[in-house]
LOFIZA-130808 format. One record per residue (C-alpha): residue number from 1; residue in three letters; x, y, z. Coordinates in nm, 3 decimals, padded with zeros to 5 digits. Each point is the difference from the previous one (the first is absolute). Example, Ala and Ser with C-alpha at 12.3 -4.5 7.8 and 13.67 -1.06 7.14 Angstrom:
BEGIN
<kedren><n>1</n><res>Ala</res><X>01.230</X><Y>-00.450</Y><Z>00.780</Z></kedren>
<kedren><n>2</n><res>Ser</res><X>00.137</X><Y>00.344</Y><Z>-00.066</Z></kedren>
This chain:
BEGIN
<kedren><n>1</n><res>Met</res><X>-02.166</X><Y>00.780</Y><Z>05.549</Z></kedren>
<kedren><n>2</n><res>Arg</res><X>-00.320</X><Y>00.270</Y><Z>-00.046</Z></kedren>
<kedren><n>3</n><res>Trp</res><X>00.125</X><Y>-00.039</Y><Z>-00.335</Z></kedren>
<kedren><n>4</n><res>Ile</res><X>-00.006</X><Y>-00.344</Y><Z>-00.079</Z></kedren>
<kedren><n>5</n><res>Ala</res><X>-00.334</X><Y>00.044</Y><Z>00.145</Z></kedren>
<kedren><n>6</n><res>Ala</res><X>-00.125</X><Y>00.238</Y><Z>-00.197</Z></kedren>
<kedren><n>7</n><res>Leu</res><X>00.135</X><Y>-00.150</Y><Z>-00.346</Z></kedren>
<kedren><n>8</n><res>Cys</res><X>-00.217</X><Y>-00.314</Y><Z>00.136</Z></kedren>
<kedren><n>9</n><res>Val</res><X>-00.320</X><Y>00.185</Y><Z>00.080</Z></kedren>
<kedren><n>10</n><res>Gly</res><X>00.101</X><Y>00.187</Y><Z>-00.338</Z></kedren>
<kedren><n>11</n><res>Ser</res><X>00.075</X><Y>-00.271</Y><Z>-00.185</Z></kedren>
<kedren><n>12</n><res>Ala</res><X>-00.346</X><Y>-00.202</Y><Z>00.150</Z></kedren>
<kedren><n>13</n><res>Leu</res><X>-00.195</X><Y>00.285</Y><Z>-00.108</Z></kedren>
<kedren><n>14</n><res>Ala</res><X>00.130</X><Y>-00.016</Y><Z>-00.294</Z></kedren>
<kedren><n>15</n><res>Leu</res><X>-00.022</X><Y>-00.339</Y><Z>-00.103</Z></kedren>
<kedren><n>16</n><res>Ala</res><X>-00.392</X><Y>00.042</Y><Z>00.129</Z></kedren>
<kedren><n>17</n><res>Gly</res><X>-00.030</X><Y>00.242</Y><Z>-00.223</Z></kedren>
<kedren><n>18</n><res>Cys</res><X>00.118</X><Y>-00.217</Y><Z>-00.355</Z></kedren>
<kedren><n>19</n><res>Ser</res><X>-00.260</X><Y>-00.312</Y><Z>00.075</Z></kedren>
<kedren><n>20</n><res>Ser</res><X>-00.386</X><Y>00.118</Y><Z>-00.130</Z></kedren>
<kedren><n>21</n><res>Pro</res><X>-00.249</X><Y>-00.067</Y><Z>00.187</Z></kedren>
<kedren><n>22</n><res>Ser</res><X>-00.306</X><Y>-00.216</Y><Z>-00.090</Z></kedren>
<kedren><n>23</n><res>Thr</res><X>-00.210</X><Y>00.077</Y><Z>-00.315</Z></kedren>
<kedren><n>24</n><res>Pro</res><X>-00.366</X><Y>-00.015</Y><Z>00.033</Z></kedren>
<kedren><n>25</n><res>Ser</res><X>00.125</X><Y>-00.233</Y><Z>-00.332</Z></kedren>
<kedren><n>26</n><res>Ser</res><X>00.249</X><Y>-00.168</Y><Z>00.143</Z></kedren>
<kedren><n>27</n><res>Gln</res><X>-00.212</X><Y>-00.098</Y><Z>00.292</Z></kedren>
<kedren><n>28</n><res>Gln</res><X>-00.342</X><Y>-00.071</Y><Z>-00.210</Z></kedren>
<kedren><n>29</n><res>Ala</res><X>00.279</X><Y>-00.210</Y><Z>-00.200</Z></kedren>
<kedren><n>30</n><res>Gln</res><X>00.096</X><Y>-00.238</Y><Z>00.323</Z></kedren>
<kedren><n>31</n><res>Met</res><X>-00.388</X><Y>00.049</Y><Z>00.082</Z></kedren>
<kedren><n>32</n><res>Lys</res><X>-00.064</X><Y>-00.243</Y><Z>-00.296</Z></kedren>
<kedren><n>33</n><res>Thr</res><X>00.355</X><Y>-00.241</Y><Z>00.028</Z></kedren>
<kedren><n>34</n><res>Trp</res><X>-00.187</X><Y>-00.132</Y><Z>00.276</Z></kedren>
<kedren><n>35</n><res>Val</res><X>-00.327</X><Y>00.001</Y><Z>-00.041</Z></kedren>
<kedren><n>36</n><res>Asn</res><X>00.102</X><Y>-00.248</Y><Z>-00.297</Z></kedren>
<kedren><n>37</n><res>Gln</res><X>00.196</X><Y>-00.156</Y><Z>00.171</Z></kedren>
<kedren><n>38</n><res>Thr</res><X>-00.165</X><Y>-00.085</Y><Z>00.332</Z></kedren>
<kedren><n>39</n><res>Gly</res><X>-00.345</X><Y>-00.030</Y><Z>-00.210</Z></kedren>
<kedren><n>40</n><res>Phe</res><X>-00.175</X><Y>00.295</Y><Z>00.211</Z></kedren>
<kedren><n>41</n><res>Gly</res><X>-00.300</X><Y>-00.018</Y><Z>-00.110</Z></kedren>
<kedren><n>42</n><res>Pro</res><X>-00.110</X><Y>-00.339</Y><Z>-00.078</Z></kedren>
<kedren><n>43</n><res>Val</res><X>00.161</X><Y>-00.054</Y><Z>00.386</Z></kedren>
<kedren><n>44</n><res>Val</res><X>-00.249</X><Y>00.273</Y><Z>00.115</Z></kedren>
<kedren><n>45</n><res>Gly</res><X>-00.267</X><Y>-00.209</Y><Z>-00.186</Z></kedren>
<kedren><n>46</n><res>Thr</res><X>00.100</X><Y>-00.332</Y><Z>00.203</Z></kedren>
<kedren><n>47</n><res>Leu</res><X>-00.027</X><Y>00.109</Y><Z>00.313</Z></kedren>
<kedren><n>48</n><res>Glu</res><X>-00.380</X><Y>00.202</Y><Z>-00.044</Z></kedren>
<kedren><n>49</n><res>Asn</res><X>-00.083</X><Y>-00.291</Y><Z>-00.193</Z></kedren>
<kedren><n>50</n><res>Asp</res><X>00.132</X><Y>-00.235</Y><Z>00.281</Z></kedren>
<kedren><n>51</n><res>Ala</res><X>-00.189</X><Y>00.246</Y><Z>00.317</Z></kedren>
<kedren><n>52</n><res>Arg</res><X>-00.300</X><Y>-00.007</Y><Z>-00.203</Z></kedren>
<kedren><n>53</n><res>Ser</res><X>00.088</X><Y>-00.414</Y><Z>-00.018</Z></kedren>
<kedren><n>54</n><res>Ala</res><X>-00.003</X><Y>00.003</Y><Z>00.342</Z></kedren>
<kedren><n>55</n><res>Thr</res><X>-00.265</X><Y>00.250</Y><Z>00.135</Z></kedren>
<kedren><n>56</n><res>Gln</res><X>-00.263</X><Y>-00.218</Y><Z>-00.204</Z></kedren>
<kedren><n>57</n><res>Val</res><X>00.150</X><Y>-00.337</Y><Z>00.160</Z></kedren>
<kedren><n>58</n><res>Leu</res><X>-00.071</X><Y>00.134</Y><Z>00.365</Z></kedren>
<kedren><n>59</n><res>Ala</res><X>-00.305</X><Y>00.147</Y><Z>-00.083</Z></kedren>
<kedren><n>60</n><res>Ser</res><X>-00.123</X><Y>-00.392</Y><Z>-00.187</Z></kedren>
<kedren><n>61</n><res>Gly</res><X>00.036</X><Y>-00.162</Y><Z>00.314</Z></kedren>
<kedren><n>62</n><res>Ala</res><X>00.237</X><Y>-00.250</Y><Z>-00.188</Z></kedren>
<kedren><n>63</n><res>Gly</res><X>00.209</X><Y>-00.111</Y><Z>00.274</Z></kedren>
<kedren><n>64</n><res>Val</res><X>00.298</X><Y>-00.018</Y><Z>00.096</Z></kedren>
<kedren><n>65</n><res>Asn</res><X>00.238</X><Y>-00.195</Y><Z>-00.191</Z></kedren>
<kedren><n>66</n><res>Ala</res><X>-00.180</X><Y>00.246</Y><Z>-00.302</Z></kedren>
<kedren><n>67</n><res>Ala</res><X>00.089</X><Y>00.292</Y><Z>00.237</Z></kedren>
<kedren><n>68</n><res>His</res><X>00.378</X><Y>-00.075</Y><Z>00.004</Z></kedren>
<kedren><n>69</n><res>Thr</res><X>00.089</X><Y>-00.076</Y><Z>-00.330</Z></kedren>
<kedren><n>70</n><res>Val</res><X>-00.149</X><Y>00.377</Y><Z>-00.136</Z></kedren>
<kedren><n>71</n><res>Cys</res><X>00.199</X><Y>00.120</Y><Z>00.349</Z></kedren>
<kedren><n>72</n><res>Ala</res><X>00.269</X><Y>-00.167</Y><Z>-00.097</Z></kedren>
<kedren><n>73</n><res>Val</res><X>00.013</X><Y>00.200</Y><Z>-00.345</Z></kedren>
<kedren><n>74</n><res>Leu</res><X>-00.097</X><Y>00.264</Y><Z>00.096</Z></kedren>
<kedren><n>75</n><res>Leu</res><X>00.283</X><Y>00.029</Y><Z>00.294</Z></kedren>
<kedren><n>76</n><res>Leu</res><X>00.256</X><Y>-00.163</Y><Z>-00.318</Z></kedren>
<kedren><n>77</n><res>Asp</res><X>-00.090</X><Y>00.288</Y><Z>-00.252</Z></kedren>
<kedren><n>78</n><res>Ala</res><X>00.081</X><Y>00.230</Y><Z>00.301</Z></kedren>
<kedren><n>79</n><res>Glu</res><X>00.363</X><Y>-00.079</Y><Z>00.056</Z></kedren>
<kedren><n>80</n><res>Asn</res><X>00.081</X><Y>-00.034</Y><Z>-00.351</Z></kedren>
<kedren><n>81</n><res>Ala</res><X>-00.150</X><Y>00.333</Y><Z>-00.082</Z></kedren>
<kedren><n>82</n><res>Asn</res><X>00.191</X><Y>00.145</Y><Z>00.316</Z></kedren>
<kedren><n>83</n><res>Asn</res><X>00.320</X><Y>-00.160</Y><Z>-00.157</Z></kedren>
<kedren><n>84</n><res>Asn</res><X>-00.001</X><Y>00.172</Y><Z>-00.299</Z></kedren>
<kedren><n>85</n><res>Leu</res><X>00.080</X><Y>00.342</Y><Z>00.233</Z></kedren>
<kedren><n>86</n><res>Pro</res><X>00.065</X><Y>00.223</Y><Z>-00.026</Z></kedren>
<kedren><n>87</n><res>Thr</res><X>-00.089</X><Y>00.197</Y><Z>-00.278</Z></kedren>
<kedren><n>88</n><res>Pro</res><X>00.224</X><Y>00.327</Y><Z>-00.201</Z></kedren>
<kedren><n>89</n><res>Asn</res><X>-00.283</X><Y>00.181</Y><Z>00.267</Z></kedren>
<kedren><n>90</n><res>Gln</res><X>00.060</X><Y>00.098</Y><Z>00.344</Z></kedren>
<kedren><n>91</n><res>Asn</res><X>-00.406</X><Y>00.077</Y><Z>00.072</Z></kedren>
<kedren><n>92</n><res>Ala</res><X>-00.116</X><Y>-00.295</Y><Z>-00.312</Z></kedren>
<kedren><n>93</n><res>Ser</res><X>00.266</X><Y>-00.187</Y><Z>00.228</Z></kedren>
<kedren><n>94</n><res>Met</res><X>-00.166</X><Y>00.039</Y><Z>00.332</Z></kedren>
<kedren><n>95</n><res>Leu</res><X>-00.370</X><Y>-00.041</Y><Z>-00.090</Z></kedren>
<kedren><n>96</n><res>Leu</res><X>00.027</X><Y>-00.319</Y><Z>-00.132</Z></kedren>
<kedren><n>97</n><res>Ser</res><X>00.243</X><Y>-00.219</Y><Z>00.280</Z></kedren>
<kedren><n>98</n><res>Lys</res><X>-00.310</X><Y>00.145</Y><Z>00.251</Z></kedren>
<kedren><n>99</n><res>Ala</res><X>-00.176</X><Y>-00.127</Y><Z>-00.333</Z></kedren>
<kedren><n>100</n><res>Tyr</res><X>00.127</X><Y>-00.335</Y><Z>00.024</Z></kedren>
<kedren><n>101</n><res>Gly</res><X>00.032</X><Y>00.008</Y><Z>00.428</Z></kedren>
<kedren><n>102</n><res>Asp</res><X>-00.361</X><Y>00.100</Y><Z>00.014</Z></kedren>
<kedren><n>103</n><res>Leu</res><X>-00.140</X><Y>-00.343</Y><Z>-00.236</Z></kedren>
<kedren><n>104</n><res>Gly</res><X>00.268</X><Y>-00.219</Y><Z>00.180</Z></kedren>
<kedren><n>105</n><res>Ala</res><X>-00.182</X><Y>00.078</Y><Z>00.275</Z></kedren>
<kedren><n>106</n><res>Ala</res><X>-00.248</X><Y>-00.077</Y><Z>-00.114</Z></kedren>
<kedren><n>107</n><res>Ala</res><X>-00.026</X><Y>-00.229</Y><Z>-00.131</Z></kedren>
<kedren><n>108</n><res>Thr</res><X>00.219</X><Y>-00.173</Y><Z>00.361</Z></kedren>
<kedren><n>109</n><res>Ser</res><X>-00.392</X><Y>00.133</Y><Z>00.121</Z></kedren>
<kedren><n>110</n><res>Cys</res><X>-00.123</X><Y>-00.234</Y><Z>-00.286</Z></kedren>
<kedren><n>111</n><res>Tyr</res><X>00.173</X><Y>-00.300</Y><Z>00.122</Z></kedren>
<kedren><n>112</n><res>Arg</res><X>-00.233</X><Y>00.037</Y><Z>00.297</Z></kedren>
<kedren><n>113</n><res>Ala</res><X>-00.296</X><Y>00.136</Y><Z>-00.085</Z></kedren>
<kedren><n>114</n><res>Pro</res><X>-00.237</X><Y>-00.297</Y><Z>-00.073</Z></kedren>
<kedren><n>115</n><res>Lys</res><X>-00.030</X><Y>-00.011</Y><Z>00.407</Z></kedren>
<kedren><n>116</n><res>Ser</res><X>00.041</X><Y>00.321</Y><Z>00.105</Z></kedren>
<kedren><n>117</n><res>Thr</res><X>-00.196</X><Y>00.341</Y><Z>-00.067</Z></kedren>
<kedren><n>118</n><res>Ser</res><X>00.239</X><Y>00.190</Y><Z>00.131</Z></kedren>
<kedren><n>119</n><res>Ala</res><X>00.329</X><Y>-00.152</Y><Z>-00.213</Z></kedren>
<kedren><n>120</n><res>Gln</res><X>-00.319</X><Y>00.099</Y><Z>-00.257</Z></kedren>
<kedren><n>121</n><res>Arg</res><X>00.014</X><Y>00.331</Y><Z>00.049</Z></kedren>
<kedren><n>122</n><res>Ala</res><X>00.347</X><Y>00.008</Y><Z>00.007</Z></kedren>
<kedren><n>123</n><res>Phe</res><X>00.054</X><Y>-00.123</Y><Z>-00.364</Z></kedren>
<kedren><n>124</n><res>Leu</res><X>-00.247</X><Y>00.233</Y><Z>-00.068</Z></kedren>
<kedren><n>125</n><res>Lys</res><X>00.148</X><Y>00.317</Y><Z>00.132</Z></kedren>
<kedren><n>126</n><res>Asn</res><X>00.297</X><Y>-00.042</Y><Z>-00.097</Z></kedren>
<kedren><n>127</n><res>Arg</res><X>-00.108</X><Y>-00.182</Y><Z>-00.380</Z></kedren>
<kedren><n>128</n><res>Asn</res><X>-00.182</X><Y>00.343</Y><Z>-00.077</Z></kedren>
<kedren><n>129</n><res>Arg</res><X>00.360</X><Y>00.145</Y><Z>00.150</Z></kedren>
<kedren><n>130</n><res>Gly</res><X>00.162</X><Y>-00.220</Y><Z>-00.193</Z></kedren>
<kedren><n>131</n><res>Leu</res><X>-00.164</X><Y>00.117</Y><Z>-00.354</Z></kedren>
<kedren><n>132</n><res>Ala</res><X>-00.056</X><Y>00.415</Y><Z>00.096</Z></kedren>
<kedren><n>133</n><res>Phe</res><X>00.373</X><Y>00.015</Y><Z>00.031</Z></kedren>
<kedren><n>134</n><res>Leu</res><X>00.057</X><Y>-00.255</Y><Z>-00.344</Z></kedren>
<kedren><n>135</n><res>Val</res><X>-00.195</X><Y>00.231</Y><Z>-00.172</Z></kedren>
<kedren><n>136</n><res>Glu</res><X>00.211</X><Y>00.316</Y><Z>00.107</Z></kedren>
<kedren><n>137</n><res>Gly</res><X>00.314</X><Y>-00.113</Y><Z>-00.011</Z></kedren>
<kedren><n>138</n><res>Gln</res><X>-00.089</X><Y>-00.124</Y><Z>-00.391</Z></kedren>
<kedren><n>139</n><res>Ala</res><X>-00.151</X><Y>00.340</Y><Z>-00.080</Z></kedren>
<kedren><n>140</n><res>Thr</res><X>00.322</X><Y>00.166</Y><Z>00.147</Z></kedren>
<kedren><n>141</n><res>Ile</res><X>00.182</X><Y>-00.232</Y><Z>-00.273</Z></kedren>
<kedren><n>142</n><res>Glu</res><X>-00.202</X><Y>00.108</Y><Z>-00.298</Z></kedren>
<kedren><n>143</n><res>Ala</res><X>00.017</X><Y>00.304</Y><Z>00.083</Z></kedren>
<kedren><n>144</n><res>Ala</res><X>00.422</X><Y>00.025</Y><Z>-00.016</Z></kedren>
<kedren><n>145</n><res>Leu</res><X>-00.074</X><Y>-00.231</Y><Z>-00.294</Z></kedren>
<kedren><n>146</n><res>Gly</res><X>-00.285</X><Y>00.315</Y><Z>-00.120</Z></kedren>
<kedren><n>147</n><res>Thr</res><X>-00.188</X><Y>-00.337</Y><Z>-00.168</Z></kedren>
<kedren><n>148</n><res>Pro</res><X>-00.248</X><Y>-00.255</Y><Z>00.182</Z></kedren>
<kedren><n>149</n><res>Ile</res><X>00.109</X><Y>-00.360</Y><Z>00.095</Z></kedren>
<kedren><n>150</n><res>Ser</res><X>-00.214</X><Y>-00.316</Y><Z>-00.134</Z></kedren>
<kedren><n>151</n><res>Thr</res><X>-00.067</X><Y>-00.184</Y><Z>00.301</Z></kedren>
<kedren><n>152</n><res>Ser</res><X>-00.052</X><Y>-00.293</Y><Z>-00.242</Z></kedren>
<kedren><n>153</n><res>Thr</res><X>00.097</X><Y>-00.371</Y><Z>00.120</Z></kedren>
<kedren><n>154</n><res>Thr</res><X>-00.017</X><Y>-00.163</Y><Z>-00.364</Z></kedren>
<kedren><n>155</n><res>Ala</res><X>00.216</X><Y>00.264</Y><Z>-00.168</Z></kedren>
<kedren><n>156</n><res>Asp</res><X>00.219</X><Y>-00.172</Y><Z>-00.303</Z></kedren>
<kedren><n>157</n><res>Asn</res><X>00.343</X><Y>00.070</Y><Z>00.125</Z></kedren>
<kedren><n>158</n><res>Gly</res><X>-00.023</X><Y>00.166</Y><Z>00.356</Z></kedren>
<kedren><n>159</n><res>Ser</res><X>00.046</X><Y>00.352</Y><Z>-00.153</Z></kedren>
<kedren><n>160</n><res>Thr</res><X>-00.217</X><Y>00.275</Y><Z>00.165</Z></kedren>
<kedren><n>161</n><res>Ala</res><X>00.193</X><Y>00.377</Y><Z>-00.097</Z></kedren>
<kedren><n>162</n><res>Gln</res><X>00.020</X><Y>00.102</Y><Z>-00.331</Z></kedren>
């Protein structure tokens, strides 16, 4: 019976040795594919623009309807971005998950912000934290790619990784 267990363990180790770990070039190729398939660069640009628009509308005192519109857009875009996870890089996935969660929380606070100073503070706190995680996640992806990512929201074909 022992020899069967030893044979099974030995076979498992031999098979594990046959599989090659992801090489840096294959990790880079996987990330490039993910960036292009998800439109990651324009997604980042859209979230940054949404956060900016929500901030401007709340600061202008434009009213509840205007605030609800920009808050809803921010929330929807954060949820859509979150649906693109995971990335091929575990650290990038974690950072982006936090970014999208915080931006979603900012959007939720944004709904109440026109009539609540505590909601305004929560919006700003969550927005700032979400944008910081977004920048960090983008930097992690750019490091994996070895190239910067365009966050333009007017890309011709959505392809952002070269």
